[in-house]
Biotite code that builds the C-alpha atoms (Angstrom):
import biotite.structure as struc

atoms = struc.array([
    struc.Atom([40.465, 30.234, -16.860], chain_id="A", res_id=1, res_name="MET", atom_name="CA", element="C"),
    struc.Atom([42.826, 27.412, -16.789], chain_id="A", res_id=2, res_name="THR", atom_name="CA", element="C"),
    struc.Atom([41.273, 23.861, -18.003], chain_id="A", res_id=3, res_name="ALA", atom_name="CA", element="C"),
    struc.Atom([42.596, 22.740, -14.427], chain_id="A", res_id=4, res_name="ARG", atom_name="CA", element="C"),
    struc.Atom([40.313, 25.345, -12.802], chain_id="A", res_id=5, res_name="ARG", atom_name="CA", element="C"),
    struc.Atom([37.222, 24.755, -14.789], chain_id="A", res_id=6, res_name="ILE", atom_name="CA", element="C"),
    struc.Atom([37.643, 20.949, -13.687], chain_id="A", res_id=7, res_name="ILE", atom_name="CA", element="C"),
    struc.Atom([38.280, 21.877, -10.251], chain_id="A", res_id=8, res_name="GLY", atom_name="CA", element="C"),
    struc.Atom([35.085, 24.114, -10.116], chain_id="A", res_id=9, res_name="ILE", atom_name="CA", element="C"),
    struc.Atom([33.172, 21.300, -12.085], chain_id="A", res_id=10, res_name="VAL", atom_name="CA", element="C"),
    struc.Atom([34.387, 18.897, -9.490], chain_id="A", res_id=11, res_name="ARG", atom_name="CA", element="C"),
    struc.Atom([32.919, 20.978, -6.656], chain_id="A", res_id=12, res_name="ARG", atom_name="CA", element="C"),
    struc.Atom([29.910, 21.597, -8.191], chain_id="A", res_id=13, res_name="VAL", atom_name="CA", element="C"),
    struc.Atom([29.249, 17.652, -8.449], chain_id="A", res_id=14, res_name="TRP", atom_name="CA", element="C"),
    struc.Atom([30.546, 17.063, -5.045], chain_id="A", res_id=15, res_name="VAL", atom_name="CA", element="C"),
    struc.Atom([28.341, 19.621, -3.540], chain_id="A", res_id=16, res_name="THR", atom_name="CA", element="C"),
    struc.Atom([25.182, 18.559, -5.399], chain_id="A", res_id=17, res_name="THR", atom_name="CA", element="C"),
    struc.Atom([25.553, 15.377, -4.706], chain_id="A", res_id=18, res_name="GLY", atom_name="CA", element="C"),
    struc.Atom([26.112, 15.705, -0.765], chain_id="A", res_id=19, res_name="GLY", atom_name="CA", element="C"),
    struc.Atom([22.807, 17.905, -0.868], chain_id="A", res_id=20, res_name="LEU", atom_name="CA", element="C"),
    struc.Atom([20.963, 15.102, -2.726], chain_id="A", res_id=21, res_name="LEU", atom_name="CA", element="C"),
    struc.Atom([22.401, 12.671, 0.095], chain_id="A", res_id=22, res_name="LEU", atom_name="CA", element="C"),
    struc.Atom([21.278, 14.702, 2.602], chain_id="A", res_id=23, res_name="LEU", atom_name="CA", element="C"),
    struc.Atom([18.166, 15.767, 1.332], chain_id="A", res_id=24, res_name="GLY", atom_name="CA", element="C"),
    struc.Atom([16.437, 12.665, -0.263], chain_id="A", res_id=25, res_name="MET", atom_name="CA", element="C"),
    struc.Atom([16.292, 10.870, 3.508], chain_id="A", res_id=26, res_name="PRO", atom_name="CA", element="C"),
    struc.Atom([14.655, 13.927, 4.653], chain_id="A", res_id=27, res_name="VAL", atom_name="CA", element="C"),
    struc.Atom([12.375, 14.313, 1.583], chain_id="A", res_id=28, res_name="TYR", atom_name="CA", element="C"),
    struc.Atom([11.300, 10.588, 1.974], chain_id="A", res_id=29, res_name="ALA", atom_name="CA", element="C"),
    struc.Atom([10.673, 11.181, 5.580], chain_id="A", res_id=30, res_name="TRP", atom_name="CA", element="C"),
    struc.Atom([8.237, 14.219, 5.263], chain_id="A", res_id=31, res_name="TRP", atom_name="CA", element="C"),
    struc.Atom([6.352, 12.642, 1.754], chain_id="A", res_id=32, res_name="THR", atom_name="CA", element="C"),
    struc.Atom([5.726, 9.209, 3.212], chain_id="A", res_id=33, res_name="TYR", atom_name="CA", element="C"),
    struc.Atom([4.772, 9.987, 6.773], chain_id="A", res_id=34, res_name="ALA", atom_name="CA", element="C"),
    struc.Atom([1.279, 9.692, 8.004], chain_id="A", res_id=35, res_name="ALA", atom_name="CA", element="C"),
    struc.Atom([-0.835, 12.584, 7.929], chain_id="A", res_id=36, res_name="ARG", atom_name="CA", element="C"),
    struc.Atom([-4.119, 11.634, 9.994], chain_id="A", res_id=37, res_name="LEU", atom_name="CA", element="C"),
    struc.Atom([-6.997, 13.070, 11.067], chain_id="A", res_id=38, res_name="PRO", atom_name="CA", element="C"),
    struc.Atom([-8.050, 13.031, 14.367], chain_id="A", res_id=39, res_name="ALA", atom_name="CA", element="C"),
    struc.Atom([-8.797, 9.991, 16.193], chain_id="A", res_id=40, res_name="GLY", atom_name="CA", element="C"),
    struc.Atom([-7.304, 7.514, 13.428], chain_id="A", res_id=41, res_name="ALA", atom_name="CA", element="C"),
    struc.Atom([-4.829, 5.883, 15.688], chain_id="A", res_id=42, res_name="LEU", atom_name="CA", element="C"),
    struc.Atom([-7.010, 6.146, 18.716], chain_id="A", res_id=43, res_name="ASP", atom_name="CA", element="C"),
    struc.Atom([-9.366, 3.377, 20.488], chain_id="A", res_id=44, res_name="SER", atom_name="CA", element="C"),
    struc.Atom([-13.062, 4.044, 20.903], chain_id="A", res_id=45, res_name="ASP", atom_name="CA", element="C"),
    struc.Atom([-16.544, 3.077, 21.834], chain_id="A", res_id=46, res_name="ALA", atom_name="CA", element="C"),
    struc.Atom([-16.310, 0.487, 18.492], chain_id="A", res_id=47, res_name="GLY", atom_name="CA", element="C"),
    struc.Atom([-13.004, -0.390, 17.853], chain_id="A", res_id=48, res_name="VAL", atom_name="CA", element="C"),
    struc.Atom([-9.544, -1.064, 19.861], chain_id="A", res_id=49, res_name="VAL", atom_name="CA", element="C"),
    struc.Atom([-6.726, -0.263, 18.388], chain_id="A", res_id=50, res_name="VAL", atom_name="CA", element="C"),
    struc.Atom([-3.225, -1.919, 18.838], chain_id="A", res_id=51, res_name="GLU", atom_name="CA", element="C"),
    struc.Atom([0.093, -0.835, 17.969], chain_id="A", res_id=52, res_name="ARG", atom_name="CA", element="C"),
    struc.Atom([3.067, -3.379, 17.531], chain_id="A", res_id=53, res_name="GLY", atom_name="CA", element="C"),
    struc.Atom([4.901, -5.235, 14.929], chain_id="A", res_id=54, res_name="GLU", atom_name="CA", element="C"),
    struc.Atom([1.643, -4.605, 12.807], chain_id="A", res_id=55, res_name="THR", atom_name="CA", element="C"),
    struc.Atom([-0.676, -2.092, 13.349], chain_id="A", res_id=56, res_name="LEU", atom_name="CA", element="C"),
    struc.Atom([-4.474, -3.967, 14.179], chain_id="A", res_id=57, res_name="ARG", atom_name="CA", element="C"),
    struc.Atom([-7.902, -2.530, 14.360], chain_id="A", res_id=58, res_name="PHE", atom_name="CA", element="C"),
    struc.Atom([-10.347, -4.937, 16.375], chain_id="A", res_id=59, res_name="ILE", atom_name="CA", element="C"),
    struc.Atom([-13.900, -4.458, 16.692], chain_id="A", res_id=60, res_name="PRO", atom_name="CA", element="C"),
    struc.Atom([-15.384, -4.582, 19.997], chain_id="A", res_id=61, res_name="ARG", atom_name="CA", element="C"),
    struc.Atom([-18.364, -6.453, 18.507], chain_id="A", res_id=62, res_name="GLU", atom_name="CA", element="C"),
    struc.Atom([-17.917, -8.401, 15.724], chain_id="A", res_id=63, res_name="SER", atom_name="CA", element="C"),
    struc.Atom([-20.531, -10.123, 13.727], chain_id="A", res_id=64, res_name="ALA", atom_name="CA", element="C"),
    struc.Atom([-18.363, -11.503, 11.112], chain_id="A", res_id=65, res_name="HIS", atom_name="CA", element="C"),
    struc.Atom([-15.850, -14.108, 10.728], chain_id="A", res_id=66, res_name="ASP", atom_name="CA", element="C"),
    struc.Atom([-13.890, -12.401, 7.772], chain_id="A", res_id=67, res_name="VAL", atom_name="CA", element="C"),
    struc.Atom([-10.810, -9.695, 8.441], chain_id="A", res_id=68, res_name="GLY", atom_name="CA", element="C"),
    struc.Atom([-8.495, -7.816, 5.878], chain_id="A", res_id=69, res_name="LEU", atom_name="CA", element="C"),
    struc.Atom([-4.849, -7.897, 6.088], chain_id="A", res_id=70, res_name="VAL", atom_name="CA", element="C"),
    struc.Atom([-3.627, -4.640, 4.399], chain_id="A", res_id=71, res_name="TRP", atom_name="CA", element="C"),
    struc.Atom([0.177, -4.184, 2.946], chain_id="A", res_id=72, res_name="VAL", atom_name="CA", element="C"),
    struc.Atom([1.453, -0.853, 3.037], chain_id="A", res_id=73, res_name="ALA", atom_name="CA", element="C"),
    struc.Atom([2.944, 0.852, -0.045], chain_id="A", res_id=74, res_name="GLY", atom_name="CA", element="C"),
    struc.Atom([6.844, 1.186, -0.551], chain_id="A", res_id=75, res_name="CYS", atom_name="CA", element="C"),
    struc.Atom([8.210, 3.835, 1.866], chain_id="A", res_id=76, res_name="LEU", atom_name="CA", element="C"),
    struc.Atom([4.657, 4.582, 3.292], chain_id="A", res_id=77, res_name="VAL", atom_name="CA", element="C"),
    struc.Atom([4.099, 4.565, 6.876], chain_id="A", res_id=78, res_name="ALA", atom_name="CA", element="C"),
    struc.Atom([1.654, 1.784, 7.990], chain_id="A", res_id=79, res_name="PRO", atom_name="CA", element="C"),
    struc.Atom([-0.322, 4.194, 9.750], chain_id="A", res_id=80, res_name="GLU", atom_name="CA", element="C"),
    struc.Atom([-0.946, 6.344, 6.759], chain_id="A", res_id=81, res_name="ALA", atom_name="CA", element="C"),
    struc.Atom([-3.394, 3.541, 6.449], chain_id="A", res_id=82, res_name="TYR", atom_name="CA", element="C"),
    struc.Atom([-4.934, 3.552, 9.644], chain_id="A", res_id=83, res_name="ALA", atom_name="CA", element="C"),
    struc.Atom([-8.231, 5.691, 8.446], chain_id="A", res_id=84, res_name="PRO", atom_name="CA", element="C"),
    struc.Atom([-8.720, 2.804, 6.436], chain_id="A", res_id=85, res_name="LEU", atom_name="CA", element="C"),
    struc.Atom([-8.362, 0.179, 9.178], chain_id="A", res_id=86, res_name="GLY", atom_name="CA", element="C"),
    struc.Atom([-10.339, 2.215, 11.677], chain_id="A", res_id=87, res_name="HIS", atom_name="CA", element="C"),
    struc.Atom([-13.495, 2.620, 9.229], chain_id="A", res_id=88, res_name="ALA", atom_name="CA", element="C"),
    struc.Atom([-13.426, -1.236, 8.443], chain_id="A", res_id=89, res_name="ILE", atom_name="CA", element="C"),
    struc.Atom([-13.365, -2.327, 12.049], chain_id="A", res_id=90, res_name="ALA", atom_name="CA", element="C"),
    struc.Atom([-16.052, 0.054, 12.578], chain_id="A", res_id=91, res_name="ALA", atom_name="CA", element="C"),
    struc.Atom([-18.343, -2.278, 10.386], chain_id="A", res_id=92, res_name="ARG", atom_name="CA", element="C"),
    struc.Atom([-17.267, -5.552, 12.463], chain_id="A", res_id=93, res_name="GLY", atom_name="CA", element="C"),
    struc.Atom([-14.229, -6.553, 10.616], chain_id="A", res_id=94, res_name="PHE", atom_name="CA", element="C"),
    struc.Atom([-10.582, -7.220, 12.045], chain_id="A", res_id=95, res_name="PRO", atom_name="CA", element="C"),
    struc.Atom([-8.023, -5.285, 10.050], chain_id="A", res_id=96, res_name="VAL", atom_name="CA", element="C"),
    struc.Atom([-4.140, -5.719, 10.589], chain_id="A", res_id=97, res_name="ILE", atom_name="CA", element="C"),
    struc.Atom([-2.118, -3.298, 8.436], chain_id="A", res_id=98, res_name="ILE", atom_name="CA", element="C"),
    struc.Atom([1.451, -4.745, 7.455], chain_id="A", res_id=99, res_name="TYR", atom_name="CA", element="C"),
    struc.Atom([4.589, -2.591, 6.885], chain_id="A", res_id=100, res_name="GLY", atom_name="CA", element="C"),
    struc.Atom([7.028, -3.775, 4.479], chain_id="A", res_id=101, res_name="LEU", atom_name="CA", element="C"),
    struc.Atom([10.636, -4.720, 6.007], chain_id="A", res_id=102, res_name="PRO", atom_name="CA", element="C"),
    struc.Atom([12.711, -1.869, 5.553], chain_id="A", res_id=103, res_name="TRP", atom_name="CA", element="C"),
    struc.Atom([9.895, 0.040, 4.442], chain_id="A", res_id=104, res_name="ARG", atom_name="CA", element="C"),
    struc.Atom([10.126, -1.220, 0.810], chain_id="A", res_id=105, res_name="CYS", atom_name="CA", element="C"),
    struc.Atom([11.451, -4.851, 0.728], chain_id="A", res_id=106, res_name="ALA", atom_name="CA", element="C"),
    struc.Atom([14.238, -3.863, -1.627], chain_id="A", res_id=107, res_name="PRO", atom_name="CA", element="C"),
    struc.Atom([16.320, -7.065, -1.228], chain_id="A", res_id=108, res_name="PHE", atom_name="CA", element="C"),
    struc.Atom([15.361, -10.580, -1.824], chain_id="A", res_id=109, res_name="PRO", atom_name="CA", element="C"),
    struc.Atom([15.543, -11.475, 2.131], chain_id="A", res_id=110, res_name="GLN", atom_name="CA", element="C"),
    struc.Atom([13.216, -8.603, 2.833], chain_id="A", res_id=111, res_name="GLN", atom_name="CA", element="C"),
    struc.Atom([10.781, -9.969, -0.101], chain_id="A", res_id=112, res_name="ARG", atom_name="CA", element="C"),
    struc.Atom([11.033, -13.636, 1.436], chain_id="A", res_id=113, res_name="THR", atom_name="CA", element="C"),
    struc.Atom([10.557, -12.242, 5.021], chain_id="A", res_id=114, res_name="GLN", atom_name="CA", element="C"),
    struc.Atom([7.379, -10.150, 3.770], chain_id="A", res_id=115, res_name="ALA", atom_name="CA", element="C"),
    struc.Atom([5.428, -12.893, 2.337], chain_id="A", res_id=116, res_name="GLU", atom_name="CA", element="C"),
    struc.Atom([6.642, -15.462, 5.114], chain_id="A", res_id=117, res_name="THR", atom_name="CA", element="C"),
    struc.Atom([5.100, -12.492, 7.604], chain_id="A", res_id=118, res_name="ASP", atom_name="CA", element="C"),
    struc.Atom([2.090, -12.374, 5.435], chain_id="A", res_id=119, res_name="LEU", atom_name="CA", element="C"),
    struc.Atom([1.231, -16.068, 5.397], chain_id="A", res_id=120, res_name="ARG", atom_name="CA", element="C"),
    struc.Atom([1.946, -16.304, 8.922], chain_id="A", res_id=121, res_name="ARG", atom_name="CA", element="C"),
    struc.Atom([-0.741, -13.558, 9.268], chain_id="A", res_id=122, res_name="LEU", atom_name="CA", element="C"),
    struc.Atom([-3.116, -15.213, 7.293], chain_id="A", res_id=123, res_name="LEU", atom_name="CA", element="C"),
    struc.Atom([-2.986, -18.453, 9.563], chain_id="A", res_id=124, res_name="GLU", atom_name="CA", element="C"),
    struc.Atom([-4.597, -16.453, 12.530], chain_id="A", res_id=125, res_name="VAL", atom_name="CA", element="C"),
    struc.Atom([-7.421, -18.518, 13.636], chain_id="A", res_id=126, res_name="ARG", atom_name="CA", element="C"),
    struc.Atom([-9.779, -15.772, 14.682], chain_id="A", res_id=127, res_name="ARG", atom_name="CA", element="C"),
    struc.Atom([-11.283, -14.862, 12.002], chain_id="A", res_id=128, res_name="PRO", atom_name="CA", element="C"),
    struc.Atom([-10.724, -18.078, 10.139], chain_id="A", res_id=129, res_name="SER", atom_name="CA", element="C"),
    struc.Atom([-11.436, -16.295, 6.764], chain_id="A", res_id=130, res_name="ARG", atom_name="CA", element="C"),
    struc.Atom([-9.121, -13.525, 5.191], chain_id="A", res_id=131, res_name="TRP", atom_name="CA", element="C"),
    struc.Atom([-9.243, -10.864, 2.690], chain_id="A", res_id=132, res_name="VAL", atom_name="CA", element="C"),
    struc.Atom([-5.586, -9.727, 1.418], chain_id="A", res_id=133, res_name="LEU", atom_name="CA", element="C"),
    struc.Atom([-5.158, -6.006, 0.200], chain_id="A", res_id=134, res_name="GLY", atom_name="CA", element="C"),
    struc.Atom([-2.399, -3.847, -0.370], chain_id="A", res_id=135, res_name="GLY", atom_name="CA", element="C"),
    struc.Atom([-1.392, -0.332, -2.052], chain_id="A", res_id=136, res_name="HIS", atom_name="CA", element="C"),
    struc.Atom([1.203, 0.173, -4.823], chain_id="A", res_id=137, res_name="SER", atom_name="CA", element="C"),
    struc.Atom([4.278, -1.963, -4.116], chain_id="A", res_id=138, res_name="LYS", atom_name="CA", element="C"),
    struc.Atom([2.255, -3.667, -1.188], chain_id="A", res_id=139, res_name="GLY", atom_name="CA", element="C"),
    struc.Atom([-0.259, -5.114, -4.099], chain_id="A", res_id=140, res_name="ALA", atom_name="CA", element="C"),
    struc.Atom([2.751, -7.249, -5.293], chain_id="A", res_id=141, res_name="THR", atom_name="CA", element="C"),
    struc.Atom([2.802, -9.286, -2.730], chain_id="A", res_id=142, res_name="PHE", atom_name="CA", element="C"),
    struc.Atom([-1.023, -9.765, -2.358], chain_id="A", res_id=143, res_name="VAL", atom_name="CA", element="C"),
    struc.Atom([-0.575, -11.155, -5.874], chain_id="A", res_id=144, res_name="VAL", atom_name="CA", element="C"),
    struc.Atom([2.304, -13.493, -5.182], chain_id="A", res_id=145, res_name="GLN", atom_name="CA", element="C"),
    struc.Atom([0.492, -14.652, -2.230], chain_id="A", res_id=146, res_name="ILE", atom_name="CA", element="C"),
    struc.Atom([-2.588, -15.264, -4.549], chain_id="A", res_id=147, res_name="ALA", atom_name="CA", element="C"),
    struc.Atom([-0.705, -17.729, -6.708], chain_id="A", res_id=148, res_name="VAL", atom_name="CA", element="C"),
    struc.Atom([-0.482, -20.166, -3.987], chain_id="A", res_id=149, res_name="ARG", atom_name="CA", element="C"),
    struc.Atom([-2.852, -18.903, -1.501], chain_id="A", res_id=150, res_name="PRO", atom_name="CA", element="C"),
    struc.Atom([-3.418, -20.272, 1.865], chain_id="A", res_id=151, res_name="PRO", atom_name="CA", element="C"),
    struc.Atom([-6.924, -22.005, 2.639], chain_id="A", res_id=152, res_name="ALA", atom_name="CA", element="C"),
    struc.Atom([-8.043, -18.962, 4.867], chain_id="A", res_id=153, res_name="SER", atom_name="CA", element="C"),
    struc.Atom([-7.765, -16.698, 2.061], chain_id="A", res_id=154, res_name="LEU", atom_name="CA", element="C"),
    struc.Atom([-10.813, -15.724, 0.372], chain_id="A", res_id=155, res_name="ARG", atom_name="CA", element="C"),
    struc.Atom([-10.397, -12.485, -1.497], chain_id="A", res_id=156, res_name="GLY", atom_name="CA", element="C"),
    struc.Atom([-7.789, -10.073, -3.042], chain_id="A", res_id=157, res_name="LEU", atom_name="CA", element="C"),
    struc.Atom([-8.004, -6.216, -2.953], chain_id="A", res_id=158, res_name="VAL", atom_name="CA", element="C"),
    struc.Atom([-5.233, -4.709, -5.455], chain_id="A", res_id=159, res_name="ILE", atom_name="CA", element="C"),
    struc.Atom([-5.474, -0.906, -5.018], chain_id="A", res_id=160, res_name="ALA", atom_name="CA", element="C"),
    struc.Atom([-3.165, 1.628, -7.002], chain_id="A", res_id=161, res_name="GLY", atom_name="CA", element="C"),
    struc.Atom([-1.045, -1.126, -8.609], chain_id="A", res_id=162, res_name="SER", atom_name="CA", element="C"),
    struc.Atom([-0.717, -2.164, -12.242], chain_id="A", res_id=163, res_name="THR", atom_name="CA", element="C"),
    struc.Atom([-0.193, -5.843, -11.005], chain_id="A", res_id=164, res_name="HIS", atom_name="CA", element="C"),
    struc.Atom([-0.745, -8.603, -11.464], chain_id="A", res_id=165, res_name="PRO", atom_name="CA", element="C"),
    struc.Atom([2.120, -8.437, -14.216], chain_id="A", res_id=166, res_name="ARG", atom_name="CA", element="C"),
    struc.Atom([4.092, -11.211, -14.298], chain_id="A", res_id=167, res_name="ASP", atom_name="CA", element="C"),
    struc.Atom([1.549, -13.759, -12.700], chain_id="A", res_id=168, res_name="VAL", atom_name="CA", element="C"),
    struc.Atom([-1.936, -14.609, -14.385], chain_id="A", res_id=169, res_name="ASP", atom_name="CA", element="C"),
    struc.Atom([-4.604, -14.865, -11.880], chain_id="A", res_id=170, res_name="LEU", atom_name="CA", element="C"),
    struc.Atom([-7.277, -15.117, -14.449], chain_id="A", res_id=171, res_name="SER", atom_name="CA", element="C"),
    struc.Atom([-8.161, -18.901, -13.144], chain_id="A", res_id=172, res_name="GLY", atom_name="CA", element="C"),
    struc.Atom([-7.982, -17.886, -9.611], chain_id="A", res_id=173, res_name="THR", atom_name="CA", element="C"),
    struc.Atom([-11.300, -18.546, -7.321], chain_id="A", res_id=174, res_name="SER", atom_name="CA", element="C"),
    struc.Atom([-10.352, -15.815, -5.239], chain_id="A", res_id=175, res_name="LEU", atom_name="CA", element="C"),
    struc.Atom([-12.695, -12.883, -4.730], chain_id="A", res_id=176, res_name="ALA", atom_name="CA", element="C"),
    struc.Atom([-10.602, -9.915, -6.230], chain_id="A", res_id=177, res_name="VAL", atom_name="CA", element="C"),
    struc.Atom([-11.509, -6.173, -6.348], chain_id="A", res_id=178, res_name="ALA", atom_name="CA", element="C"),
    struc.Atom([-9.329, -4.095, -8.384], chain_id="A", res_id=179, res_name="LYS", atom_name="CA", element="C"),
    struc.Atom([-9.243, -0.439, -7.532], chain_id="A", res_id=180, res_name="ILE", atom_name="CA", element="C"),
    struc.Atom([-7.611, 2.238, -9.792], chain_id="A", res_id=181, res_name="VAL", atom_name="CA", element="C"),
    struc.Atom([-8.028, 5.912, -9.995], chain_id="A", res_id=182, res_name="ALA", atom_name="CA", element="C"),
    struc.Atom([-7.967, 8.122, -13.006], chain_id="A", res_id=183, res_name="THR", atom_name="CA", element="C"),
    struc.Atom([-5.464, 10.383, -12.076], chain_id="A", res_id=184, res_name="GLU", atom_name="CA", element="C"),
    struc.Atom([-2.784, 7.910, -10.675], chain_id="A", res_id=185, res_name="ASP", atom_name="CA", element="C"),
    struc.Atom([0.920, 8.879, -11.934], chain_id="A", res_id=186, res_name="GLY", atom_name="CA", element="C"),
    struc.Atom([2.452, 6.282, -10.372], chain_id="A", res_id=187, res_name="ILE", atom_name="CA", element="C"),
    struc.Atom([0.286, 3.220, -11.459], chain_id="A", res_id=188, res_name="ALA", atom_name="CA", element="C"),
    struc.Atom([-1.423, 4.667, -14.774], chain_id="A", res_id=189, res_name="PRO", atom_name="CA", element="C"),
    struc.Atom([-4.882, 3.391, -15.183], chain_id="A", res_id=190, res_name="ILE", atom_name="CA", element="C"),
    struc.Atom([-4.373, 2.527, -18.989], chain_id="A", res_id=191, res_name="ASP", atom_name="CA", element="C"),
    struc.Atom([-1.455, 0.092, -17.792], chain_id="A", res_id=192, res_name="VAL", atom_name="CA", element="C"),
    struc.Atom([-3.989, -1.465, -15.302], chain_id="A", res_id=193, res_name="SER", atom_name="CA", element="C"),
    struc.Atom([-6.553, -1.734, -17.926], chain_id="A", res_id=194, res_name="GLU", atom_name="CA", element="C"),
    struc.Atom([-4.070, -3.033, -20.591], chain_id="A", res_id=195, res_name="SER", atom_name="CA", element="C"),
    struc.Atom([-3.824, -6.360, -18.113], chain_id="A", res_id=196, res_name="ARG", atom_name="CA", element="C"),
    struc.Atom([-7.532, -7.132, -17.263], chain_id="A", res_id=197, res_name="ARG", atom_name="CA", element="C"),
    struc.Atom([-6.901, -10.653, -18.803], chain_id="A", res_id=198, res_name="ARG", atom_name="CA", element="C"),
    struc.Atom([-4.630, -11.457, -16.139], chain_id="A", res_id=199, res_name="LEU", atom_name="CA", element="C"),
    struc.Atom([-7.763, -10.973, -13.770], chain_id="A", res_id=200, res_name="LEU", atom_name="CA", element="C"),
    struc.Atom([-10.675, -13.604, -13.276], chain_id="A", res_id=201, res_name="PRO", atom_name="CA", element="C"),
    struc.Atom([-13.646, -12.487, -15.211], chain_id="A", res_id=202, res_name="ASP", atom_name="CA", element="C"),
    struc.Atom([-15.687, -11.965, -12.092], chain_id="A", res_id=203, res_name="GLY", atom_name="CA", element="C"),
    struc.Atom([-13.212, -9.331, -11.042], chain_id="A", res_id=204, res_name="VAL", atom_name="CA", element="C"),
    struc.Atom([-14.932, -6.339, -9.395], chain_id="A", res_id=205, res_name="THR", atom_name="CA", element="C"),
    struc.Atom([-13.370, -3.009, -10.927], chain_id="A", res_id=206, res_name="TRP", atom_name="CA", element="C"),
    struc.Atom([-13.621, 0.244, -8.890], chain_id="A", res_id=207, res_name="HIS", atom_name="CA", element="C"),
    struc.Atom([-12.683, 3.411, -11.072], chain_id="A", res_id=208, res_name="ARG", atom_name="CA", element="C"),
    struc.Atom([-11.997, 6.576, -8.712], chain_id="A", res_id=209, res_name="LEU", atom_name="CA", element="C"),
    struc.Atom([-12.763, 9.275, -10.761], chain_id="A", res_id=210, res_name="GLU", atom_name="CA", element="C"),
    struc.Atom([-10.423, 12.300, -9.843], chain_id="A", res_id=211, res_name="GLY", atom_name="CA", element="C"),
    struc.Atom([-8.372, 10.085, -7.447], chain_id="A", res_id=212, res_name="GLY", atom_name="CA", element="C"),
    struc.Atom([-4.568, 9.626, -7.717], chain_id="A", res_id=213, res_name="ASN", atom_name="CA", element="C"),
    struc.Atom([-1.663, 7.464, -6.206], chain_id="A", res_id=214, res_name="HIS", atom_name="CA", element="C"),
    struc.Atom([-0.832, 9.381, -3.222], chain_id="A", res_id=215, res_name="SER", atom_name="CA", element="C"),
    struc.Atom([-4.494, 9.568, -1.642], chain_id="A", res_id=216, res_name="GLN", atom_name="CA", element="C"),
    struc.Atom([-4.915, 5.946, -1.530], chain_id="A", res_id=217, res_name="PHE", atom_name="CA", element="C"),
    struc.Atom([-3.384, 6.549, 1.819], chain_id="A", res_id=218, res_name="GLY", atom_name="CA", element="C"),
    struc.Atom([-2.992, 9.550, 4.385], chain_id="A", res_id=219, res_name="TRP", atom_name="CA", element="C"),
    struc.Atom([0.566, 10.748, 3.514], chain_id="A", res_id=220, res_name="TYR", atom_name="CA", element="C"),
    struc.Atom([2.244, 13.110, 1.301], chain_id="A", res_id=221, res_name="GLY", atom_name="CA", element="C"),
    struc.Atom([2.163, 13.767, -2.564], chain_id="A", res_id=222, res_name="THR", atom_name="CA", element="C"),
    struc.Atom([4.597, 11.183, -4.393], chain_id="A", res_id=223, res_name="GLN", atom_name="CA", element="C"),
    struc.Atom([6.930, 12.511, -7.082], chain_id="A", res_id=224, res_name="LEU", atom_name="CA", element="C"),
    struc.Atom([5.539, 11.808, -10.771], chain_id="A", res_id=225, res_name="GLY", atom_name="CA", element="C"),
    struc.Atom([1.857, 11.444, -9.268], chain_id="A", res_id=226, res_name="ASP", atom_name="CA", element="C"),
    struc.Atom([-0.774, 13.232, -11.139], chain_id="A", res_id=227, res_name="GLY", atom_name="CA", element="C"),
    struc.Atom([-2.950, 15.744, -9.269], chain_id="A", res_id=228, res_name="THR", atom_name="CA", element="C"),
    struc.Atom([-6.143, 14.550, -7.752], chain_id="A", res_id=229, res_name="ALA", atom_name="CA", element="C"),
    struc.Atom([-9.225, 16.347, -8.749], chain_id="A", res_id=230, res_name="ARG", atom_name="CA", element="C"),
    struc.Atom([-11.186, 14.972, -5.420], chain_id="A", res_id=231, res_name="ILE", atom_name="CA", element="C"),
    struc.Atom([-10.124, 15.737, -1.689], chain_id="A", res_id=232, res_name="THR", atom_name="CA", element="C"),
    struc.Atom([-8.656, 12.829, 0.119], chain_id="A", res_id=233, res_name="ARG", atom_name="CA", element="C"),
    struc.Atom([-11.623, 12.034, 2.409], chain_id="A", res_id=234, res_name="ALA", atom_name="CA", element="C"),
    struc.Atom([-13.730, 11.555, -0.611], chain_id="A", res_id=235, res_name="ARG", atom_name="CA", element="C"),
    struc.Atom([-11.604, 9.059, -2.574], chain_id="A", res_id=236, res_name="GLN", atom_name="CA", element="C"),
    struc.Atom([-10.811, 7.287, 0.916], chain_id="A", res_id=237, res_name="HIS", atom_name="CA", element="C"),
    struc.Atom([-14.805, 6.970, 1.152], chain_id="A", res_id=238, res_name="ASP", atom_name="CA", element="C"),
])
């Protein structure tokens, strides 16, 4: 076998492999991050009205609370994957808005700026007049960024499945903060989150989900690199 022939074989192998990856990765991402919902999660019922548009909204038919939740989806994750969360909270009387990142991941500065602008606009909705801002994974990075310069309507933060805050110090914030971590999270390891406790206020509410993983913060597939959950998705959701 000549050197030229060997080089030709190597070239064909690399071209074929590259082509398969180019075709396969979008299919994998679509399949993995698509919502896999229990029955009724996106349906209106006697207690909750579901509205689907630029954002996904869960509106209590009877609300006794003047506070709502804006939730930011993780990178590539379909916003609908958090529908069970939105529906469950709205059923308790709290309006919920679920926001999907531009281009599903806000990969460039323009999209990141758009996401922050969109979220600040959502937090200016007058009814309810007070809001909690929460997010999962990369969605939580926007929660943290907005908390640095919070609008008057923002009263609390929920940081779920994320090692943030990382680049900013929220130890002096007056906002109520909840940090939710999972012991089997392979994307946002719990030890990294623990090492950054100093960046959160002393009064942070810290929730440690024993046996939970990263992917089960939503209702979608399992991400590469994630740990294996030791509890069901429904249990982690509860």
